[in-house]
N, C-alpha and C positions, 0 to 999 in steps of 0.2 A: 225676335224669333220670326220670322216668315215661314208659313209652311204651303207651299202649292200642291193641288190637286189634281189629277185629271192625265191624261197623257197627252205628252209634248210631241209626240212624233219620232218614230224609231223607221232605221231600214230606209229612208227616201219618202216616209209618207207622213201626213200632217197631222195636228191633234190640237188638242184645247189644253190648258192649264188654266188654274183659276188660283187666285191668291185675295186672302179673306183680309181686312186690314181693320183695326177699330180704332177710339182716340189715344191708345195707350202704345199704339205705334206713330203717332205722329210726329216723332222724334227724325222719323228715317224717312217721311214723304217727299222732300226734295230729291235725296237718293235715288230713292226708290225710282218716283219718277225720269229721274236720268239717266238711269238704267235701261229702264223700257224705253226710252224713248231711242236708244243710242242702238238697242238689239234690234237686228233686220228681222221683219215680221210679224213683232212685236206690235200689240194698240193700247196706249193708253188712256187709262175710261177718263173720261170727262170731269169725273167728281173727284178725281184725284190732281188731274190737270188745273182745275179752278179753287182748288182746297188752299186756304190761307197758308197753312203749314206746309204747301208742296212749291211756295214762295222763296225761301230763305232756308239755306242748309242750319242744322242745328243738331245732326243725328250722325252717328257713323252707322255705316252699315258692315256686315262682314258676307262675303259671295264666299257659299260652301259649293266645291263642284264634287260630284259623286264618281 
């Protein structure tokens, strides 16, 4: 489960969202990194890019749309 907080921007305005991860989330690091990298305007933190668990695919992430 990934919970994002913050304003992601609406009606053409920009915003920020923050995602908190723990070592219990390490199974989805690789997929999460790829989703962030493919998302226009998103920034993938250096810590996630360089994390050993983000180097290989080991989990399954489900994307939920509101």
